[in-house]
C-alpha positions in Angstrom: -193.9 191.4 -137.4 -196.9 189.5 -138.2 -199.4 187.6 -136.1 -197.9 184.3 -137.3 -194.4 184.9 -136.1 -195.3 184.3 -132.4 -197.2 181.2 -133.4 -194.1 179.9 -135.2 -191.9 180.7 -132.2 -194.4 179.0 -129.9 -194.6 176.0 -132.3 -190.8 175.8 -132.3 -190.7 176.1 -128.5 -193.3 173.3 -128.2 -191.3 171.2 -130.5 -188.1 171.9 -128.5 -189.9 171.1 -125.3 -191.2 167.8 -126.7 -187.7 166.9 -128.0 -186.3 167.7 -124.5 -189.0 165.7 -122.8 -188.3 162.7 -125.2 -184.5 163.0 -124.4 -185.3 163.1 -120.7 -187.4 159.9 -121.0 -184.6 158.2 -123.0 -182.0 159.2 -120.5 -184.2 157.9 -117.6 -184.6 154.6 -119.4 -180.9 154.5 -120.0 -180.2 155.2 -116.4 -182.6 152.5 -115.3 -180.9 150.0 -117.6 -177.5 150.9 -116.4 -178.6 150.7 -112.7 -180.0 147.2 -113.5 -176.8 146.2 -115.2 -174.8 147.4 -112.1 -177.1 145.4 -109.8 -176.7 142.3 -112.0 -172.9 142.7 -111.9 -173.1 143.2 -108.1 -175.2 140.0 -107.7 -172.9 138.0 -110.1 -169.8 139.2 -108.2 -171.4 138.2 -104.8 -172.2 134.8 -106.2 -168.7 134.3 -107.6 -167.2 135.4 -104.3 -169.4 132.9 -102.4 -168.4 130.1 -104.8 -164.7 131.0 -104.2 -165.3 130.7 -100.5 -167.3 127.5 -100.8 -164.7 125.8 -103.1 -161.5 127.4 -102.0 -160.2 124.3 -100.3 -161.3 121.8 -103.0 -157.8 121.6 -104.6 -156.1 121.0 -101.2 -158.7 118.4 -100.2 -158.4 116.6 -103.5 -154.6 116.4 -102.9 -155.2 115.1 -99.3 -157.6 112.3 -100.4 -154.8 109.8 -101.2 -153.4 110.4 -97.7 -156.7 109.5 -96.2 -156.8 106.4 -98.5 -153.3 105.4 -97.3 -154.2 105.9 -93.7 -157.3 103.8 -94.1 -155.2 101.1 -95.7 -152.7 101.3 -92.8 -155.5 101.0 -90.2 -156.9 97.9 -92.1 -153.4 96.4 -92.4 -152.7 97.0 -88.7 -155.7 94.8 -87.7 -154.1 91.6 -89.1 -150.3 92.4 -89.2 -147.8 91.8 -86.6 -145.0 93.3 -88.7 -144.7 96.6 -86.7 -141.6 97.7 -88.6 -143.5 97.6 -91.9 -146.5 99.4 -90.3 -144.1 102.1 -88.9 -142.4 102.5 -92.3 -145.8 102.8 -94.0 -147.0 105.4 -91.6 -143.8 107.4 -92.1 -144.4 107.4 -95.8 -147.9 108.6 -95.3 -146.7 111.4 -93.0 -144.1 112.5 -95.5 -146.7 112.6 -98.2 -149.0 114.8 -96.0 -146.2 117.1 -95.1 -145.3 117.6 -98.8 -148.9 118.5 -99.6 -149.0 121.0 -96.8 -145.7 122.5 -97.8 -146.9 122.8 -101.4 -149.9 124.8 -100.0 -147.6 127.2 -98.1 -148.1 125.6 -94.7 -145.0 124.9 -92.6 -144.0 124.0 -89.1 -143.0 126.8 -86.9 -139.4 126.4 -86.0 -138.0 127.3 -82.6 -138.1 124.4 -80.2 -136.4 123.3 -77.0 -133.7 125.7 -75.9 -135.0 128.6 -78.0 -136.3 131.8 -76.4 -140.0 132.0 -75.9 -141.6 134.1 -78.7 -145.2 135.3 -78.1 -145.7 135.6 -81.9 -145.4 131.9 -82.4 -145.6 130.2 -79.0 -148.3 129.7 -76.5 -147.0 129.0 -73.0 -149.0 126.2 -71.2 -146.7 125.9 -68.2 -143.8 127.6 -66.6 -141.4 125.3 -64.6 -138.0 125.3 -63.1 -135.3 123.9 -65.4 -131.6 124.2 -66.3 -132.6 126.3 -69.4 -132.4 130.1 -68.9 -135.6 131.7 -67.8 -138.0 132.4 -70.7 -136.7 129.7 -72.9 -138.7 126.7 -74.3 -138.2 123.6 -72.2 -140.7 121.3 -74.0 -142.9 121.5 -77.1 -146.3 120.0 -76.3 -147.8 120.6 -79.7 -146.1 122.0 -82.8 -147.3 125.2 -84.3 -148.0 126.0 -88.0 -148.1 129.0 -90.3 -149.4 129.5 -93.8 -147.0 131.8 -95.6 -146.4 134.5 -93.0 -149.6 134.0 -90.9 -149.6 131.8 -87.8 -152.5 129.5 -88.0 -151.7 127.6 -84.8 -149.2 128.7 -82.1 -146.8 126.1 -80.8 -147.9 125.0 -77.3 -144.8 125.0 -75.1 -143.5 124.7 -71.6 -141.2 127.6 -70.6 -138.3 127.7 -68.1 -138.6 129.5 -64.8 -134.9 129.5 -64.5 -132.4 127.3 -62.6 -133.4 124.7 -60.1 -132.4 125.3 -56.6 
């Protein structure tokens, strides 16, 4: 072995160390770039989510605007008209249009009115009174309930029977 062999080994080791250090630097830079990309994706997703929330009802509202226009026209017409049958007919048409828009959006009236058993999942009892209906049955619907798809968005407000009158 000569004196130069250890120098060559040291030189190769130094070169290997420098190469490894360079690779470490490159990997750190890559990791930082990837972390920045992930953060940008996260921010973009949060912005898109907020925009979805902000504008989720835009389509529905756009479809309801003609109903508002029709109601406005009916109010204006009612100021000068004495033809109540025509006004009534016009209001019925507006109501039908609104119901169709709600149905298309998945909203429907909760069924189960007078004579039906009280159902805590869809009804809210406002009063309990004696009646000829069996106890626990709906006697009167004060305000209709609605659901969107399978979720109740407003319980029907009802009066329930306390049983037979005596």
